[in-house]
C-alpha positions in Angstrom: -84.6 255.0 34.8 -85.6 251.3 34.7 -87.2 252.0 31.2 -84.0 253.6 30.0 -81.9 250.8 30.9 -84.5 248.4 29.1 -85.3 246.8 32.3 -89.0 245.9 32.0 -91.6 247.1 34.6 -94.4 244.7 34.9 -97.6 244.7 37.0 -99.0 241.6 38.5 -102.2 242.4 40.2 -105.6 240.8 41.4 -107.1 244.1 40.2 -109.1 244.5 36.7 -108.1 246.0 33.5 -109.3 249.6 34.2 -107.1 249.6 37.7 -104.0 248.7 35.5 -104.6 251.4 32.8 -104.9 253.9 35.5 -101.8 252.8 37.1 -99.9 252.6 34.0 -100.6 256.0 33.1 -99.8 257.3 36.7 -96.6 255.9 36.7 -95.6 256.4 32.9 -95.7 252.7 32.1 -98.2 253.1 29.3 -96.0 251.3 26.9 -97.0 248.6 24.3 -96.8 245.5 26.6 -99.1 243.3 28.4 -99.6 243.1 32.3 -101.0 240.2 34.1 -104.4 241.0 35.9 -107.0 239.2 37.9 -104.4 237.0 39.7 -103.2 235.6 36.5 -106.4 234.9 34.8 -105.8 237.5 32.2 -103.3 239.5 30.1 -104.0 242.8 29.4 -102.2 245.6 27.1 -103.5 249.1 28.0 -102.0 250.6 24.7 -104.1 248.3 22.3 -106.7 247.3 25.0 -106.1 243.6 23.9 -107.3 241.1 26.5 -106.5 237.5 26.6 -108.0 234.8 29.4 -105.5 232.3 30.5 -105.5 229.5 28.1 -105.7 226.7 30.8 -109.5 228.0 31.6 -111.9 225.5 30.6 -115.5 226.1 29.4 -116.6 224.2 32.4 -114.8 226.6 35.0 -115.9 229.6 33.2 -119.5 228.2 33.4 -119.0 227.8 37.1 -118.0 231.4 37.6 -121.2 232.5 35.7 -123.1 230.4 38.4 -121.1 232.1 41.1 -122.4 235.6 39.9 -126.1 234.5 39.2 -126.6 232.0 42.2 -124.0 232.4 45.0 -123.0 236.2 45.1 -126.5 237.3 46.2 -126.4 234.6 49.0 -122.9 235.7 50.2 -123.7 239.4 50.3 -126.9 238.8 52.2 -125.3 236.4 54.7 -122.2 238.7 55.1 -123.6 242.3 54.8 -120.0 243.7 55.8 -118.7 242.5 52.3 -119.2 244.2 49.0 -118.0 242.7 45.8 -115.2 244.4 43.8 -116.5 245.0 40.5 -114.8 245.1 37.1 -113.0 241.7 36.8 -113.7 239.4 33.8 -113.7 236.1 35.8 -112.1 236.6 39.3 -114.5 237.1 42.2 -113.4 239.2 45.2 -115.4 240.2 48.2 -113.8 243.0 50.2 -114.6 244.7 53.6 -117.0 247.7 53.6 -115.4 251.0 55.0 -115.4 250.9 58.7 -116.0 247.4 59.3 -113.9 246.0 62.0 -115.0 242.2 61.6 -111.9 240.3 60.6 -111.8 239.3 56.9 -110.6 235.7 58.0 -113.8 235.1 59.8 -116.1 236.2 56.9 -113.8 234.3 54.6 -114.9 231.1 56.5 -118.6 232.0 55.8 -117.9 232.4 52.0 -116.1 229.0 52.1 -119.1 227.4 53.5 -121.5 228.9 51.0 -119.3 227.8 48.1 -118.3 224.5 49.3 -120.0 222.4 46.7 -118.2 224.0 43.9 -114.9 223.6 45.8 -115.5 220.0 46.3 -116.1 219.5 42.5 -113.0 221.4 42.1 -114.6 224.2 40.0 -112.9 227.0 41.9 -110.5 227.7 44.6 -110.7 230.1 47.5 -107.9 232.1 49.3 -107.8 235.0 51.8 -105.4 237.7 50.8 -105.6 239.4 54.3 -107.6 242.2 52.4 -110.4 240.1 50.6 -112.0 236.8 50.2 -110.9 235.6 46.6 -112.7 233.2 44.3 -110.2 231.9 41.8 -110.6 229.6 38.7 -108.7 226.2 38.3 -107.2 224.6 35.4 -108.2 221.3 34.0 -106.2 219.4 36.8 -107.9 221.5 39.6 -105.0 223.7 40.3 -105.6 227.1 41.1 -104.7 229.8 38.4 -102.8 232.4 40.3 -100.2 235.0 40.0 -97.4 232.6 39.6 -99.0 230.9 36.8 -99.9 234.3 35.2 -96.2 235.4 35.4 -94.9 231.9 33.8 -97.7 232.5 31.0 -96.6 236.2 30.5 -92.8 235.2 30.5 -93.4 232.5 27.8 -95.5 234.8 25.6 -93.0 237.9 25.8 -89.8 236.4 26.8 -87.5 237.1 29.5 -86.3 234.9 32.2 -87.8 234.3 35.9 -84.3 233.7 37.0 -83.7 237.5 36.5 -87.0 238.6 37.7 -87.7 240.7 41.0 -91.3 240.5 42.4 -92.4 243.0 44.9 -95.6 242.3 46.9 -97.6 243.2 50.0 -99.8 240.2 50.9 -99.9 236.4 51.2 -101.8 236.5 47.7 -98.2 237.3 46.3 -96.6 234.2 47.8 -96.9 232.0 44.8 -95.4 234.8 42.7 -92.4 235.4 45.0 -91.6 231.6 44.8 -91.8 231.6 41.1 -89.2 234.4 40.8 -85.4 234.4 41.6 -85.7 237.6 43.8 -88.4 238.5 46.2 -89.3 241.6 48.3 -92.2 243.2 50.1 -92.9 246.7 51.1 -92.9 247.9 54.8 -97.0 247.9 55.2 -97.2 244.1 54.2 -98.7 241.8 56.7 -96.3 240.4 59.2 -96.9 236.9 58.0 -95.9 237.7 54.4 -92.8 239.8 55.6 -91.6 236.2 57.4 -92.2 234.5 54.1 -90.1 236.9 52.4 -87.4 236.7 55.0 -87.5 232.9 54.6 -86.8 233.3 50.8 -84.0 235.4 51.5 -85.6 238.5 50.1 -85.8 242.1 50.8 -88.2 243.6 53.5 -88.4 247.3 52.9 -88.5 249.8 55.9 -90.9 251.9 53.7 -94.5 251.6 52.9 -96.4 251.4 49.9 -94.6 253.0 46.5 -91.9 254.4 48.7 -91.2 250.8 49.5 -91.3 249.8 46.0 -88.7 252.6 45.1 -86.3 251.6 48.1 -86.4 248.1 46.9 -85.4 249.0 43.4 -82.8 251.3 44.6 -81.3 248.6 46.9 -81.8 245.4 44.9 -81.6 246.5 41.2 -79.3 249.4 41.4 -77.3 248.5 44.4 -77.6 251.7 45.8 -78.0 252.9 49.6 -81.7 253.7 50.6 -82.5 257.4 50.4 -83.9 258.6 53.7 -86.8 260.8 53.6 -86.9 263.7 55.9 -89.7 263.9 58.4 
Protein backbone atom coordinates (compact mmCIF):
# COMPACT_ATOMS: atom_id res chain seq x y z
CA UNK A 1 0.00 0.00 0.00
CA UNK A 2 2.85 2.40 0.78
CA UNK A 3 4.53 1.54 -2.51
CA UNK A 4 1.28 2.13 -4.41
CA UNK A 5 1.10 5.60 -2.86
CA UNK A 6 4.72 6.20 -3.90
CA UNK A 7 5.85 6.43 -0.28
CA UNK A 8 9.39 5.08 -0.02
CA UNK A 9 10.07 2.26 2.40
CA UNK A 10 13.71 2.16 3.44
CA UNK A 11 15.73 -0.16 5.64
CA UNK A 12 18.38 1.36 7.90
CA UNK A 13 20.12 -1.40 9.78
CA UNK A 14 23.28 -2.47 11.51
CA UNK A 15 23.15 -5.74 9.58
CA UNK A 16 25.04 -6.70 6.44
CA UNK A 17 24.10 -6.74 2.76
CA UNK A 18 22.96 -10.38 2.82
CA UNK A 19 20.47 -9.73 5.62
CA UNK A 20 19.09 -6.72 3.73
CA UNK A 21 18.70 -8.69 0.52
CA UNK A 22 16.78 -11.41 2.38
CA UNK A 23 14.55 -8.87 4.12
CA UNK A 24 13.75 -6.94 0.94
CA UNK A 25 12.67 -10.13 -0.80
CA UNK A 26 10.62 -11.23 2.20
CA UNK A 27 8.73 -7.93 2.47
CA UNK A 28 8.44 -7.29 -1.28
CA UNK A 29 10.85 -4.33 -1.12
CA UNK A 30 13.10 -5.79 -3.80
CA UNK A 31 13.02 -2.58 -5.81
CA UNK A 32 15.80 -0.68 -7.53
CA UNK A 33 16.84 1.50 -4.59
CA UNK A 34 19.58 1.71 -2.00
CA UNK A 35 19.28 0.83 1.68
CA UNK A 36 21.50 1.94 4.56
CA UNK A 37 23.46 -0.95 6.08
CA UNK A 38 26.09 -1.44 8.79
CA UNK A 39 24.87 1.51 10.86
CA UNK A 40 25.43 4.04 8.08
CA UNK A 41 28.81 2.77 6.90
CA UNK A 42 27.48 1.65 3.51
CA UNK A 43 24.58 1.86 1.07
CA UNK A 44 23.50 -1.30 -0.74
CA UNK A 45 21.15 -1.89 -3.68
CA UNK A 46 19.90 -5.51 -3.62
CA UNK A 47 18.61 -5.25 -7.20
CA UNK A 48 21.92 -4.23 -8.78
CA UNK A 49 24.15 -5.54 -5.93
CA UNK A 50 25.95 -2.17 -5.91
CA UNK A 51 27.57 -1.25 -2.60
CA UNK A 52 29.15 2.08 -1.69
CA UNK A 53 31.10 2.88 1.46
CA UNK A 54 30.40 6.13 3.26
CA UNK A 55 32.62 8.80 1.64
CA UNK A 56 33.63 10.13 5.08
CA UNK A 57 35.61 6.94 5.74
CA UNK A 58 39.35 7.54 5.56
CA UNK A 59 42.10 5.03 4.66
CA UNK A 60 43.42 5.39 8.21
CA UNK A 61 40.07 4.36 9.71
CA UNK A 62 39.69 1.43 7.33
CA UNK A 63 43.21 0.36 8.24
CA UNK A 64 42.31 0.49 11.93
CA UNK A 65 39.42 -1.92 11.36
CA UNK A 66 41.72 -4.33 9.57
CA UNK A 67 43.86 -4.24 12.72
CA UNK A 68 40.77 -4.94 14.82
CA UNK A 69 40.05 -8.09 12.83
CA UNK A 70 43.67 -9.20 12.79
CA UNK A 71 44.87 -8.31 16.30
CA UNK A 72 42.00 -7.41 18.62
CA UNK A 73 39.10 -9.70 17.72
CA UNK A 74 40.90 -12.92 18.76
CA UNK A 75 41.76 -11.32 22.12
CA UNK A 76 38.17 -10.17 22.68
CA UNK A 77 36.69 -13.58 21.88
CA UNK A 78 39.25 -15.29 24.12
CA UNK A 79 38.59 -12.86 26.99
CA UNK A 80 34.79 -12.97 26.53
CA UNK A 81 33.86 -16.52 25.47
CA UNK A 82 30.20 -15.61 25.94
CA UNK A 83 30.41 -13.51 22.75
CA UNK A 84 30.61 -14.36 19.06
CA UNK A 85 31.44 -12.08 16.15
CA UNK A 86 28.58 -11.38 13.76
CA UNK A 87 30.01 -12.12 10.31
CA UNK A 88 29.18 -10.55 6.97
CA UNK A 89 29.85 -6.86 7.56
CA UNK A 90 32.24 -4.91 5.36
CA UNK A 91 33.54 -2.65 8.14
CA UNK A 92 31.47 -2.54 11.34
CA UNK A 93 32.26 -5.19 13.97
CA UNK A 94 29.51 -6.56 16.21
CA UNK A 95 29.99 -8.90 19.17
CA UNK A 96 26.77 -10.60 20.21
CA UNK A 97 25.79 -12.90 23.05
CA UNK A 98 25.84 -16.61 22.37
CA UNK A 99 22.52 -18.40 22.68
CA UNK A 100 21.61 -19.21 26.29
CA UNK A 101 24.18 -16.85 27.86
CA UNK A 102 22.77 -14.95 30.83
CA UNK A 103 25.67 -12.52 31.32
CA UNK A 104 24.60 -8.96 30.58
CA UNK A 105 25.86 -7.49 27.33
CA UNK A 106 26.63 -4.27 29.20
CA UNK A 107 29.21 -5.95 31.44
CA UNK A 108 30.86 -7.67 28.49
CA UNK A 109 30.85 -4.40 26.57
CA UNK A 110 33.02 -2.84 29.28
CA UNK A 111 35.58 -5.63 28.81
CA UNK A 112 35.57 -4.99 25.07
CA UNK A 113 36.07 -1.28 25.75
CA UNK A 114 39.11 -1.97 27.93
CA UNK A 115 40.75 -4.07 25.22
CA UNK A 116 40.11 -1.49 22.50
CA UNK A 117 40.95 1.55 24.61
CA UNK A 118 44.17 2.35 22.67
CA UNK A 119 42.25 2.68 19.39
CA UNK A 120 39.43 4.63 21.04
CA UNK A 121 41.89 7.15 22.54
CA UNK A 122 43.46 7.58 19.09
CA UNK A 123 39.95 8.32 17.74
CA UNK A 124 40.19 5.49 15.25
CA UNK A 125 36.89 3.93 16.23
CA UNK A 126 33.88 4.40 18.49
CA UNK A 127 32.14 1.89 20.75
CA UNK A 128 28.48 1.59 21.60
CA UNK A 129 26.22 -0.96 23.26
CA UNK A 130 22.84 -1.42 21.64
CA UNK A 131 21.40 -3.58 24.38
CA UNK A 132 21.80 -6.57 22.09
CA UNK A 133 25.46 -6.36 21.11
CA UNK A 134 28.77 -4.58 21.61
CA UNK A 135 29.37 -2.56 18.46
CA UNK A 136 32.59 -1.16 16.98
CA UNK A 137 31.90 1.70 14.59
CA UNK A 138 34.19 3.79 12.41
CA UNK A 139 34.52 7.54 12.78
CA UNK A 140 35.02 10.30 10.22
CA UNK A 141 38.07 12.51 9.81
CA UNK A 142 36.91 14.62 12.77
CA UNK A 143 36.49 11.67 15.10
CA UNK A 144 32.68 11.78 14.93
CA UNK A 145 31.10 8.30 14.83
CA UNK A 146 29.51 7.23 11.57
CA UNK A 147 26.05 6.04 12.59
CA UNK A 148 22.53 5.50 11.30
CA UNK A 149 21.79 9.24 11.35
CA UNK A 150 24.76 10.05 9.13
CA UNK A 151 23.77 7.13 6.91
CA UNK A 152 20.24 8.47 6.52
CA UNK A 153 21.50 11.96 5.72
CA UNK A 154 23.91 10.53 3.13
CA UNK A 155 21.18 8.39 1.54
CA UNK A 156 18.73 11.31 1.46
CA UNK A 157 21.31 13.55 -0.19
CA UNK A 158 21.96 10.91 -2.84
CA UNK A 159 18.37 9.91 -3.61
CA UNK A 160 16.38 12.99 -2.70
CA UNK A 161 13.49 13.26 -0.29
CA UNK A 162 13.24 15.20 2.94
CA UNK A 163 14.02 14.22 6.51
CA UNK A 164 11.24 16.61 7.57
CA UNK A 165 8.82 14.09 6.02
CA UNK A 166 10.54 10.95 7.24
CA UNK A 167 9.29 8.50 9.88
CA UNK A 168 11.89 6.30 11.57
CA UNK A 169 10.84 3.14 13.45
CA UNK A 170 13.41 1.52 15.75
CA UNK A 171 13.80 -0.88 18.64
CA UNK A 172 17.02 -0.06 20.51
CA UNK A 173 19.26 2.79 21.66
CA UNK A 174 21.33 2.17 18.54
CA UNK A 175 18.48 3.87 16.69
CA UNK A 176 18.49 7.02 18.83
CA UNK A 177 20.58 9.17 16.49
CA UNK A 178 18.35 8.26 13.56
CA UNK A 179 15.16 9.09 15.44
CA UNK A 180 16.60 12.50 16.25
CA UNK A 181 17.55 13.09 12.61
CA UNK A 182 14.04 12.52 11.28
CA UNK A 183 10.84 14.47 11.83
CA UNK A 184 8.81 11.54 13.16
CA UNK A 185 9.97 8.80 15.51
CA UNK A 186 8.45 5.55 16.73
CA UNK A 187 9.36 2.23 18.29
CA UNK A 188 7.87 -1.23 18.47
CA UNK A 189 6.52 -2.81 21.63
CA UNK A 190 9.54 -5.08 22.21
CA UNK A 191 11.94 -2.11 22.34
CA UNK A 192 14.02 -1.59 25.46
CA UNK A 193 12.28 0.58 28.07
CA UNK A 194 15.05 3.17 27.93
CA UNK A 195 14.52 3.58 24.19
CA UNK A 196 10.76 3.87 24.69
CA UNK A 197 11.42 6.79 27.04
CA UNK A 198 13.55 8.44 24.35
CA UNK A 199 10.70 8.10 21.85
CA UNK A 200 8.17 9.48 24.32
CA UNK A 201 10.50 12.41 25.00
CA UNK A 202 10.55 13.14 21.26
CA UNK A 203 6.75 13.06 21.17
CA UNK A 204 6.87 9.89 19.09
CA UNK A 205 4.70 6.80 18.89
CA UNK A 206 5.30 3.79 21.13
CA UNK A 207 3.44 0.82 19.67
CA UNK A 208 1.65 -1.71 21.84
CA UNK A 209 2.63 -4.40 19.34
CA UNK A 210 5.98 -6.17 18.99
CA UNK A 211 8.28 -6.77 16.03
CA UNK A 212 6.67 -6.52 12.55
CA UNK A 213 3.18 -6.06 14.00
CA UNK A 214 4.51 -2.97 15.78
CA UNK A 215 5.83 -1.64 12.48
CA UNK A 216 2.47 -2.20 10.78
CA UNK A 217 0.61 -0.63 13.71
CA UNK A 218 2.87 2.44 13.55
CA UNK A 219 2.35 2.87 9.81
CA UNK A 220 -1.42 2.47 10.22
CA UNK A 221 -1.60 5.18 12.87
CA UNK A 222 1.12 7.65 11.85
CA UNK A 223 1.07 7.43 8.05
CA UNK A 224 -2.52 6.45 7.27
CA UNK A 225 -4.13 7.96 10.40
CA UNK A 226 -6.17 4.82 10.96
CA UNK A 227 -7.11 3.20 14.25
CA UNK A 228 -5.02 0.16 15.19
CA UNK A 229 -6.42 -3.18 14.14
CA UNK A 230 -6.54 -5.39 17.21
CA UNK A 231 -5.38 -8.97 16.70
CA UNK A 232 -7.64 -11.63 18.22
CA UNK A 233 -5.91 -13.88 20.71
